[in-house]
Biopython code that builds the backbone (N, CA, C, O; Angstrom):
import numpy as np
from Bio.PDB.StructureBuilder import StructureBuilder

atoms = [
    (1, "MET", "N", (0.852, -1.170, 0.000)),
    (1, "MET", "CA", (0.000, 0.000, 0.000)),
    (1, "MET", "C", (0.895, 1.229, 0.000)),
    (1, "MET", "O", (1.896, 1.288, 0.715)),
    (2, "VAL", "N", (0.523, 2.200, -0.805)),
    (2, "VAL", "CA", (1.207, 3.485, -0.850)),
    (2, "VAL", "C", (0.222, 4.523, -0.340)),
    (2, "VAL", "O", (-0.920, 4.568, -0.797)),
    (3, "ARG", "N", (0.646, 5.362, 0.603)),
    (3, "ARG", "CA", (-0.247, 6.363, 1.180)),
    (3, "ARG", "C", (0.269, 7.762, 0.905)),
    (3, "ARG", "O", (1.474, 7.992, 0.804)),
    (4, "ALA", "N", (-0.643, 8.669, 0.790)),
    (4, "ALA", "CA", (-0.353, 10.096, 0.727)),
    (4, "ALA", "C", (-1.330, 10.746, 1.702)),
    (4, "ALA", "O", (-2.282, 10.104, 2.147)),
    (5, "ARG", "N", (-1.105, 11.990, 2.028)),
    (5, "ARG", "CA", (-1.998, 12.654, 2.978)),
    (5, "ARG", "C", (-3.430, 12.736, 2.481)),
    (5, "ARG", "O", (-4.365, 12.801, 3.279)),
    (6, "ARG", "N", (-3.602, 12.735, 1.194)),
    (6, "ARG", "CA", (-4.938, 12.920, 0.614)),
    (6, "ARG", "C", (-5.457, 11.718, -0.153)),
    (6, "ARG", "O", (-6.483, 11.813, -0.826)),
    (7, "GLY", "N", (-4.758, 10.573, -0.062)),
    (7, "GLY", "CA", (-5.219, 9.401, -0.789)),
    (7, "GLY", "C", (-4.332, 8.203, -0.523)),
    (7, "GLY", "O", (-3.367, 8.279, 0.237)),
    (8, "TYR", "N", (-4.679, 7.082, -1.170)),
    (8, "TYR", "CA", (-3.881, 5.873, -1.029)),
    (8, "TYR", "C", (-4.070, 4.987, -2.253)),
    (8, "TYR", "O", (-5.038, 5.127, -3.000)),
    (9, "ALA", "N", (-3.128, 4.080, -2.440)),
    (9, "ALA", "CA", (-3.218, 3.071, -3.496)),
    (9, "ALA", "C", (-2.956, 1.710, -2.873)),
    (9, "ALA", "O", (-2.013, 1.548, -2.098)),
    (10, "LEU", "N", (-3.778, 0.746, -3.204)),
    (10, "LEU", "CA", (-3.599, -0.625, -2.746)),
    (10, "LEU", "C", (-3.367, -1.488, -3.982)),
    (10, "LEU", "O", (-4.193, -1.514, -4.894)),
    (11, "VAL", "N", (-2.247, -2.188, -4.005)),
    (11, "VAL", "CA", (-1.843, -2.972, -5.165)),
    (11, "VAL", "C", (-1.520, -4.388, -4.715)),
    (11, "VAL", "O", (-0.859, -4.588, -3.696)),
    (12, "SER", "N", (-1.988, -5.367, -5.476)),
    (12, "SER", "CA", (-1.637, -6.756, -5.194)),
    (12, "SER", "C", (-0.854, -7.306, -6.390)),
    (12, "SER", "O", (-0.895, -6.756, -7.490)),
    (13, "LEU", "N", (-0.152, -8.389, -6.144)),
    (13, "LEU", "CA", (0.619, -9.041, -7.201)),
    (13, "LEU", "C", (-0.027, -10.369, -7.534)),
    (13, "LEU", "O", (-0.435, -11.114, -6.643)),
    (14, "GLY", "N", (-0.117, -10.662, -8.826)),
    (14, "GLY", "CA", (-0.715, -11.914, -9.257)),
    (14, "GLY", "C", (0.063, -12.505, -10.413)),
    (14, "GLY", "O", (1.039, -11.922, -10.883)),
    (15, "GLU", "N", (-0.373, -13.659, -10.865)),
    (15, "GLU", "CA", (0.270, -14.318, -11.987)),
    (15, "GLU", "C", (-0.015, -13.563, -13.277)),
    (15, "GLU", "O", (-1.100, -13.016, -13.473)),
    (16, "GLY", "N", (0.977, -13.546, -14.144)),
    (16, "GLY", "CA", (0.774, -12.962, -15.462)),
    (16, "GLY", "C", (-0.151, -13.836, -16.279)),
    (16, "GLY", "O", (-0.169, -15.054, -16.104)),
    (17, "PRO", "N", (-0.915, -13.237, -17.164)),
    (17, "PRO", "CA", (-1.850, -14.022, -17.969)),
    (17, "PRO", "C", (-1.113, -14.899, -18.978)),
    (17, "PRO", "O", (-0.135, -14.470, -19.590)),
    (18, "SER", "N", (-1.590, -16.124, -19.143)),
    (18, "SER", "CA", (-0.980, -16.998, -20.141)),
    (18, "SER", "C", (-1.326, -16.463, -21.529)),
    (18, "SER", "O", (-2.420, -15.944, -21.752)),
    (19, "GLY", "N", (-0.404, -16.592, -22.433)),
    (19, "GLY", "CA", (-0.643, -16.117, -23.787)),
    (19, "GLY", "C", (-0.251, -14.669, -24.007)),
    (19, "GLY", "O", (-0.287, -14.187, -25.139)),
    (20, "TRP", "N", (0.122, -13.970, -22.957)),
    (20, "TRP", "CA", (0.566, -12.577, -23.069)),
    (20, "TRP", "C", (1.986, -12.513, -22.523)),
    (20, "TRP", "O", (2.273, -13.106, -21.483)),
    (21, "ASP", "N", (2.850, -11.826, -23.185)),
    (21, "ASP", "CA", (4.228, -11.707, -22.746)),
    (21, "ASP", "C", (4.370, -10.536, -21.779)),
    (21, "ASP", "O", (4.922, -9.491, -22.123)),
    (22, "LEU", "N", (3.858, -10.731, -20.558)),
    (22, "LEU", "CA", (3.897, -9.672, -19.542)),
    (22, "LEU", "C", (4.775, -10.046, -18.358)),
    (22, "LEU", "O", (4.912, -9.264, -17.417)),
    (23, "GLY", "N", (5.362, -11.216, -18.394)),
    (23, "GLY", "CA", (6.160, -11.685, -17.269)),
    (23, "GLY", "C", (5.361, -12.636, -16.404)),
    (23, "GLY", "O", (4.164, -12.837, -16.608)),
    (24, "GLU", "N", (6.053, -13.222, -15.427)),
    (24, "GLU", "CA", (5.403, -14.193, -14.553)),
    (24, "GLU", "C", (4.422, -13.552, -13.586)),
    (24, "GLU", "O", (3.428, -14.170, -13.206)),
    (25, "ARG", "N", (4.699, -12.302, -13.181)),
    (25, "ARG", "CA", (3.816, -11.606, -12.240)),
    (25, "ARG", "C", (3.401, -10.253, -12.820)),
    (25, "ARG", "O", (4.171, -9.588, -13.512)),
    (26, "VAL", "N", (2.183, -9.877, -12.521)),
    (26, "VAL", "CA", (1.691, -8.547, -12.859)),
    (26, "VAL", "C", (1.081, -7.933, -11.605)),
    (26, "VAL", "O", (0.717, -8.639, -10.665)),
    (27, "ALA", "N", (0.979, -6.635, -11.607)),
    (27, "ALA", "CA", (0.385, -5.923, -10.479)),
    (27, "ALA", "C", (-1.063, -5.591, -10.802)),
    (27, "ALA", "O", (-1.397, -5.267, -11.942)),
    (28, "ASP", "N", (-1.905, -5.673, -9.806)),
    (28, "ASP", "CA", (-3.311, -5.274, -9.925)),
    (28, "ASP", "C", (-3.550, -4.099, -8.993)),
    (28, "ASP", "O", (-3.385, -4.224, -7.779)),
    (29, "VAL", "N", (-3.935, -2.964, -9.548)),
    (29, "VAL", "CA", (-4.314, -1.823, -8.717)),
    (29, "VAL", "C", (-5.713, -2.132, -8.209)),
    (29, "VAL", "O", (-6.692, -2.025, -8.947)),
    (30, "GLU", "N", (-5.795, -2.513, -6.949)),
    (30, "GLU", "CA", (-7.084, -2.854, -6.339)),
    (30, "GLU", "C", (-7.877, -1.583, -6.044)),
    (30, "GLU", "O", (-9.087, -1.533, -6.267)),
    (31, "THR", "N", (-7.192, -0.564, -5.543)),
    (31, "THR", "CA", (-7.829, 0.710, -5.203)),
    (31, "THR", "C", (-6.821, 1.828, -5.365)),
    (31, "THR", "O", (-5.670, 1.706, -4.948)),
    (32, "LEU", "N", (-7.256, 2.908, -5.966)),
    (32, "LEU", "CA", (-6.518, 4.162, -5.934)),
    (32, "LEU", "C", (-7.572, 5.204, -5.584)),
    (32, "LEU", "O", (-8.490, 5.458, -6.364)),
    (33, "SER", "N", (-7.435, 5.799, -4.416)),
    (33, "SER", "CA", (-8.461, 6.700, -3.919)),
    (33, "SER", "C", (-7.842, 8.028, -3.509)),
    (33, "SER", "O", (-6.835, 8.071, -2.801)),
    (34, "VAL", "N", (-8.460, 9.103, -3.964)),
    (34, "VAL", "CA", (-8.032, 10.461, -3.616)),
    (34, "VAL", "C", (-9.249, 11.190, -3.057)),
    (34, "VAL", "O", (-10.337, 11.117, -3.628)),
    (35, "LEU", "N", (-9.065, 11.887, -1.948)),
    (35, "LEU", "CA", (-10.172, 12.654, -1.375)),
    (35, "LEU", "C", (-10.721, 13.625, -2.414)),
    (35, "LEU", "O", (-9.952, 14.218, -3.171)),
    (36, "PRO", "N", (-12.035, 13.795, -2.460)),
    (36, "PRO", "CA", (-12.636, 14.679, -3.466)),
    (36, "PRO", "C", (-12.025, 16.078, -3.497)),
    (36, "PRO", "O", (-11.811, 16.635, -4.574)),
    (37, "GLU", "N", (-11.745, 16.646, -2.331)),
    (37, "GLU", "CA", (-11.208, 18.009, -2.309)),
    (37, "GLU", "C", (-9.752, 18.082, -2.774)),
    (37, "GLU", "O", (-9.229, 19.173, -3.003)),
    (38, "ALA", "N", (-9.097, 16.927, -2.912)),
    (38, "ALA", "CA", (-7.695, 16.903, -3.341)),
    (38, "ALA", "C", (-7.537, 16.513, -4.811)),
    (38, "ALA", "O", (-6.421, 16.521, -5.331)),
    (39, "ARG", "N", (-8.620, 16.176, -5.480)),
    (39, "ARG", "CA", (-8.538, 15.757, -6.875)),
    (39, "ARG", "C", (-8.122, 16.915, -7.763)),
    (39, "ARG", "O", (-8.478, 18.068, -7.518)),
    (40, "GLY", "N", (-7.366, 16.590, -8.791)),
    (40, "GLY", "CA", (-6.890, 17.611, -9.718)),
    (40, "GLY", "C", (-5.641, 18.323, -9.221)),
    (40, "GLY", "O", (-5.207, 19.306, -9.821)),
    (41, "ARG", "N", (-5.065, 17.839, -8.136)),
    (41, "ARG", "CA", (-3.880, 18.489, -7.554)),
    (41, "ARG", "C", (-2.628, 17.613, -7.635)),
    (41, "ARG", "O", (-1.621, 17.911, -6.994)),
    (42, "GLY", "N", (-2.688, 16.542, -8.416)),
    (42, "GLY", "CA", (-1.515, 15.701, -8.608)),
    (42, "GLY", "C", (-1.342, 14.584, -7.603)),
    (42, "GLY", "O", (-0.338, 13.872, -7.643)),
    (43, "VAL", "N", (-2.307, 14.412, -6.691)),
    (43, "VAL", "CA", (-2.181, 13.363, -5.674)),
    (43, "VAL", "C", (-2.199, 11.981, -6.327)),
    (43, "VAL", "O", (-1.354, 11.142, -6.016)),
    (44, "GLY", "N", (-3.141, 11.738, -7.218)),
    (44, "GLY", "CA", (-3.225, 10.448, -7.905)),
    (44, "GLY", "C", (-1.975, 10.176, -8.728)),
    (44, "GLY", "O", (-1.485, 9.047, -8.774)),
    (45, "THR", "N", (-1.468, 11.202, -9.368)),
    (45, "THR", "CA", (-0.241, 11.054, -10.161)),
    (45, "THR", "C", (0.927, 10.669, -9.273)),
    (45, "THR", "O", (1.699, 9.776, -9.620)),
    (46, "ARG", "N", (1.067, 11.325, -8.140)),
    (46, "ARG", "CA", (2.160, 10.985, -7.227)),
    (46, "ARG", "C", (1.996, 9.574, -6.671)),
    (46, "ARG", "O", (2.983, 8.856, -6.508)),
    (47, "LEU", "N", (0.773, 9.172, -6.380)),
    (47, "LEU", "CA", (0.537, 7.818, -5.906)),
    (47, "LEU", "C", (0.939, 6.791, -6.969)),
    (47, "LEU", "O", (1.653, 5.834, -6.670)),
    (48, "MET", "N", (0.485, 6.989, -8.203)),
    (48, "MET", "CA", (0.825, 6.044, -9.264)),
    (48, "MET", "C", (2.313, 6.071, -9.584)),
    (48, "MET", "O", (2.890, 5.035, -9.915)),
    (49, "ASP", "N", (2.941, 7.237, -9.490)),
    (49, "ASP", "CA", (4.396, 7.304, -9.676)),
    (49, "ASP", "C", (5.096, 6.425, -8.635)),
    (49, "ASP", "O", (6.028, 5.690, -8.960)),
    (50, "ALA", "N", (4.638, 6.508, -7.384)),
    (50, "ALA", "CA", (5.231, 5.706, -6.313)),
    (50, "ALA", "C", (4.960, 4.220, -6.533)),
    (50, "ALA", "O", (5.844, 3.391, -6.318)),
    (51, "VAL", "N", (3.746, 3.878, -6.959)),
    (51, "VAL", "CA", (3.403, 2.486, -7.250)),
    (51, "VAL", "C", (4.310, 1.951, -8.350)),
    (51, "VAL", "O", (4.895, 0.877, -8.208)),
    (52, "GLU", "N", (4.429, 2.693, -9.440)),
    (52, "GLU", "CA", (5.244, 2.230, -10.559)),
    (52, "GLU", "C", (6.722, 2.133, -10.185)),
    (52, "GLU", "O", (7.417, 1.236, -10.662)),
    (53, "ALA", "N", (7.208, 3.032, -9.349)),
    (53, "ALA", "CA", (8.600, 2.962, -8.902)),
    (53, "ALA", "C", (8.829, 1.679, -8.097)),
    (53, "ALA", "O", (9.844, 1.007, -8.274)),
    (54, "GLU", "N", (7.891, 1.345, -7.221)),
    (54, "GLU", "CA", (8.029, 0.125, -6.415)),
    (54, "GLU", "C", (7.917, -1.118, -7.294)),
    (54, "GLU", "O", (8.663, -2.078, -7.100)),
    (55, "LEU", "N", (7.002, -1.113, -8.250)),
    (55, "LEU", "CA", (6.871, -2.254, -9.153)),
    (55, "LEU", "C", (8.136, -2.437, -9.978)),
    (55, "LEU", "O", (8.594, -3.562, -10.180)),
    (56, "SER", "N", (8.688, -1.356, -10.443)),
    (56, "SER", "CA", (9.938, -1.413, -11.201)),
    (56, "SER", "C", (11.054, -2.003, -10.336)),
    (56, "SER", "O", (11.832, -2.838, -10.797)),
    (57, "ARG", "N", (11.122, -1.565, -9.092)),
    (57, "ARG", "CA", (12.127, -2.078, -8.163)),
    (57, "ARG", "C", (11.975, -3.585, -7.982)),
    (57, "ARG", "O", (12.966, -4.299, -7.826)),
    (58, "LEU", "N", (10.731, -4.068, -8.002)),
    (58, "LEU", "CA", (10.450, -5.494, -7.833)),
    (58, "LEU", "C", (10.590, -6.282, -9.133)),
    (58, "LEU", "O", (10.458, -7.506, -9.135)),
    (59, "GLY", "N", (10.855, -5.594, -10.227)),
    (59, "GLY", "CA", (11.002, -6.265, -11.518)),
    (59, "GLY", "C", (9.691, -6.620, -12.181)),
    (59, "GLY", "O", (9.645, -7.513, -13.027)),
    (60, "ILE", "N", (8.623, -5.934, -11.811)),
    (60, "ILE", "CA", (7.305, -6.186, -12.391)),
    (60, "ILE", "C", (7.047, -5.122, -13.454)),
    (60, "ILE", "O", (7.098, -3.924, -13.177)),
    (61, "GLY", "N", (6.771, -5.579, -14.672)),
    (61, "GLY", "CA", (6.667, -4.650, -15.789)),
    (61, "GLY", "C", (5.270, -4.386, -16.302)),
    (61, "GLY", "O", (5.111, -3.660, -17.284)),
    (62, "ALA", "N", (4.243, -4.950, -15.669)),
    (62, "ALA", "CA", (2.875, -4.744, -16.161)),
    (62, "ALA", "C", (1.924, -4.518, -14.992)),
    (62, "ALA", "O", (2.092, -5.074, -13.907)),
    (63, "VAL", "N", (0.923, -3.685, -15.249)),
    (63, "VAL", "CA", (-0.068, -3.370, -14.218)),
    (63, "VAL", "C", (-1.461, -3.459, -14.837)),
    (63, "VAL", "O", (-1.691, -3.003, -15.957)),
    (64, "ARG", "N", (-2.387, -4.060, -14.079)),
    (64, "ARG", "CA", (-3.792, -4.147, -14.503)),
    (64, "ARG", "C", (-4.626, -3.259, -13.602)),
    (64, "ARG", "O", (-4.350, -3.125, -12.409)),
    (65, "VAL", "N", (-5.653, -2.652, -14.188)),
    (65, "VAL", "CA", (-6.562, -1.804, -13.426)),
    (65, "VAL", "C", (-7.979, -2.092, -13.908)),
    (65, "VAL", "O", (-8.239, -2.097, -15.112)),
    (66, "LEU", "N", (-8.887, -2.329, -12.980)),
    (66, "LEU", "CA", (-10.303, -2.488, -13.306)),
    (66, "LEU", "C", (-10.987, -1.171, -12.974)),
    (66, "LEU", "O", (-10.952, -0.717, -11.830)),
    (67, "VAL", "N", (-11.611, -0.557, -13.979)),
    (67, "VAL", "CA", (-12.263, 0.735, -13.801)),
    (67, "VAL", "C", (-13.693, 0.632, -14.305)),
    (67, "VAL", "O", (-13.937, 0.075, -15.376)),
    (68, "ILE", "N", (-14.627, 1.156, -13.551)),
    (68, "ILE", "CA", (-16.018, 1.224, -14.004)),
    (68, "ILE", "C", (-16.070, 2.166, -15.206)),
    (68, "ILE", "O", (-15.588, 3.296, -15.126)),
    (69, "ALA", "N", (-16.647, 1.714, -16.312)),
    (69, "ALA", "CA", (-16.650, 2.487, -17.557)),
    (69, "ALA", "C", (-17.245, 3.881, -17.374)),
    (69, "ALA", "O", (-16.806, 4.828, -18.028)),
    (70, "ALA", "N", (-18.224, 4.019, -16.505)),
    (70, "ALA", "CA", (-18.867, 5.326, -16.296)),
    (70, "ALA", "C", (-17.969, 6.305, -15.543)),
    (70, "ALA", "O", (-18.260, 7.500, -15.503)),
    (71, "ASN", "N", (-16.891, 5.817, -14.950)),
    (71, "ASN", "CA", (-15.964, 6.690, -14.220)),
    (71, "ASN", "C", (-14.955, 7.250, -15.225)),
    (71, "ASN", "O", (-13.785, 6.868, -15.233)),
    (72, "GLU", "N", (-15.430, 8.153, -16.061)),
    (72, "GLU", "CA", (-14.618, 8.688, -17.150)),
    (72, "GLU", "C", (-13.364, 9.398, -16.660)),
    (72, "GLU", "O", (-12.329, 9.350, -17.323)),
    (73, "GLU", "N", (-13.445, 10.048, -15.517)),
    (73, "GLU", "CA", (-12.282, 10.728, -14.957)),
    (73, "GLU", "C", (-11.156, 9.732, -14.682)),
    (73, "GLU", "O", (-9.996, 10.001, -14.996)),
    (74, "ALA", "N", (-11.497, 8.587, -14.096)),
    (74, "ALA", "CA", (-10.495, 7.562, -13.810)),
    (74, "ALA", "C", (-9.970, 6.938, -15.100)),
    (74, "ALA", "O", (-8.769, 6.709, -15.235)),
    (75, "VAL", "N", (-10.866, 6.665, -16.045)),
    (75, "VAL", "CA", (-10.443, 6.090, -17.325)),
    (75, "VAL", "C", (-9.419, 7.003, -17.992)),
    (75, "VAL", "O", (-8.379, 6.533, -18.453)),
    (76, "HIS", "N", (-9.701, 8.289, -18.048)),
    (76, "HIS", "CA", (-8.771, 9.242, -18.672)),
    (76, "HIS", "C", (-7.459, 9.334, -17.896)),
    (76, "HIS", "O", (-6.390, 9.452, -18.494)),
    (77, "PHE", "N", (-7.538, 9.280, -16.569)),
    (77, "PHE", "CA", (-6.335, 9.322, -15.738)),
    (77, "PHE", "C", (-5.390, 8.181, -16.118)),
    (77, "PHE", "O", (-4.202, 8.405, -16.349)),
    (78, "TYR", "N", (-5.922, 6.960, -16.183)),
    (78, "TYR", "CA", (-5.082, 5.810, -16.496)),
    (78, "TYR", "C", (-4.616, 5.834, -17.949)),
    (78, "TYR", "O", (-3.470, 5.485, -18.235)),
    (79, "GLU", "N", (-5.482, 6.239, -18.860)),
    (79, "GLU", "CA", (-5.083, 6.298, -20.264)),
    (79, "GLU", "C", (-3.941, 7.294, -20.472)),
    (79, "GLU", "O", (-3.054, 7.051, -21.290)),
    (80, "ARG", "N", (-3.952, 8.403, -19.746)),
    (80, "ARG", "CA", (-2.841, 9.364, -19.846)),
    (80, "ARG", "C", (-1.530, 8.744, -19.392)),
    (80, "ARG", "O", (-0.458, 9.197, -19.792)),
    (81, "ARG", "N", (-1.607, 7.722, -18.569)),
    (81, "ARG", "CA", (-0.417, 7.030, -18.081)),
    (81, "ARG", "C", (-0.033, 5.869, -18.992)),
    (81, "ARG", "O", (0.930, 5.159, -18.702)),
    (82, "GLY", "N", (-0.762, 5.663, -20.084)),
    (82, "GLY", "CA", (-0.459, 4.573, -21.003)),
    (82, "GLY", "C", (-1.121, 3.257, -20.648)),
    (82, "GLY", "O", (-0.794, 2.225, -21.233)),
    (83, "ILE", "N", (-2.039, 3.274, -19.709)),
    (83, "ILE", "CA", (-2.793, 2.082, -19.323)),
    (83, "ILE", "C", (-4.090, 2.123, -20.120)),
    (83, "ILE", "O", (-4.923, 3.005, -19.913)),
    (84, "VAL", "N", (-4.259, 1.172, -21.029)),
    (84, "VAL", "CA", (-5.362, 1.230, -21.980)),
    (84, "VAL", "C", (-6.251, -0.008, -21.880)),
    (84, "VAL", "O", (-5.809, -1.059, -21.416)),
    (85, "PRO", "N", (-7.504, 0.118, -22.316)),
    (85, "PRO", "CA", (-8.419, -1.027, -22.286)),
    (85, "PRO", "C", (-7.939, -2.140, -23.218)),
    (85, "PRO", "O", (-7.477, -1.883, -24.330)),
    (86, "ILE", "N", (-8.057, -3.383, -22.741)),
    (86, "ILE", "CA", (-7.742, -4.532, -23.584)),
    (86, "ILE", "C", (-8.926, -5.490, -23.700)),
    (86, "ILE", "O", (-8.920, -6.386, -24.544)),
    (87, "SER", "N", (-9.928, -5.305, -22.865)),
    (87, "SER", "CA", (-11.125, -6.138, -22.936)),
    (87, "SER", "C", (-12.304, -5.330, -22.406)),
    (87, "SER", "O", (-12.139, -4.233, -21.871)),
    (88, "ARG", "N", (-13.477, -5.888, -22.564)),
    (88, "ARG", "CA", (-14.680, -5.229, -22.078)),
    (88, "ARG", "C", (-15.532, -6.265, -21.356)),
    (88, "ARG", "O", (-15.760, -7.357, -21.877)),
    (89, "VAL", "N", (-15.998, -5.930, -20.173)),
    (89, "VAL", "CA", (-16.882, -6.793, -19.398)),
    (89, "VAL", "C", (-18.284, -6.204, -19.492)),
    (89, "VAL", "O", (-18.486, -5.018, -19.231)),
    (90, "LEU", "N", (-19.228, -7.020, -19.857)),
    (90, "LEU", "CA", (-20.622, -6.581, -19.962)),
    (90, "LEU", "C", (-21.397, -7.144, -18.774)),
    (90, "LEU", "O", (-21.140, -8.262, -18.327)),
    (91, "LEU", "N", (-22.343, -6.366, -18.271)),
    (91, "LEU", "CA", (-23.113, -6.764, -17.104)),
    (91, "LEU", "C", (-24.582, -6.434, -17.335)),
    (91, "LEU", "O", (-24.911, -5.330, -17.769)),
    (92, "GLY", "N", (-25.446, -7.367, -17.053)),
    (92, "GLY", "CA", (-26.880, -7.119, -17.205)),
    (92, "GLY", "C", (-27.662, -7.962, -16.213)),
    (92, "GLY", "O", (-27.152, -8.934, -15.656)),
    (93, "ARG", "N", (-28.880, -7.579, -16.010)),
    (93, "ARG", "CA", (-29.760, -8.323, -15.102)),
    (93, "ARG", "C", (-30.496, -9.407, -15.905)),
    (93, "ARG", "O", (-30.865, -9.196, -17.061)),
    (94, "VAL", "N", (-30.697, -10.541, -15.288)),
    (94, "VAL", "CA", (-31.421, -11.641, -15.921)),
    (94, "VAL", "C", (-32.868, -11.228, -16.121)),
    (94, "VAL", "O", (-33.513, -10.721, -15.203)),
    (95, "GLY", "N", (-33.370, -11.446, -17.317)),
    (95, "GLY", "CA", (-34.758, -11.125, -17.617)),
    (95, "GLY", "C", (-34.993, -9.719, -18.124)),
    (95, "GLY", "O", (-36.115, -9.408, -18.524)),
    (96, "ASP", "N", (-33.997, -8.858, -18.129)),
    (96, "ASP", "CA", (-34.161, -7.487, -18.639)),
    (96, "ASP", "C", (-33.854, -7.470, -20.146)),
    (96, "ASP", "O", (-32.707, -7.288, -20.553)),
    (97, "ARG", "N", (-34.890, -7.661, -20.956)),
    (97, "ARG", "CA", (-34.722, -7.595, -22.414)),
    (97, "ARG", "C", (-35.814, -6.816, -23.025)),
    (97, "ARG", "O", (-35.846, -6.650, -24.245)),
]
sb = StructureBuilder()
sb.init_structure("model")
sb.init_model(0)
sb.init_chain("A")
sb.init_seg("    ")
for serial, (resi, resn, name, xyz) in enumerate(atoms, 1):
    if name == "N":
        sb.init_residue(resn, " ", resi, " ")
    sb.init_atom(name, np.array(xyz, "f"), 0.0, 1.0, " ", f" {name:<3s}", serial, name[0])
structure = sb.get_structure()
């Protein structure tokens, strides 16, 4: 876990996906949270910089992030860092047609 005064990041390590050349382990950003009043002030950037520095130190070269599609601010944040969508998960209620 990486903490800042206005937010935190929780990252876990897991196996790399078979069929992708990402290494034996990849990092999963479980949570990156910044207080609402601190958003837009570089807190998230500093948190991710610290996360990536630690992952680099550990020899981990890939990171996965699950983001709710409607959270456009988060999607843009990660895309600016070069983290891009590779799949899409669809969700629906049974019987809603």
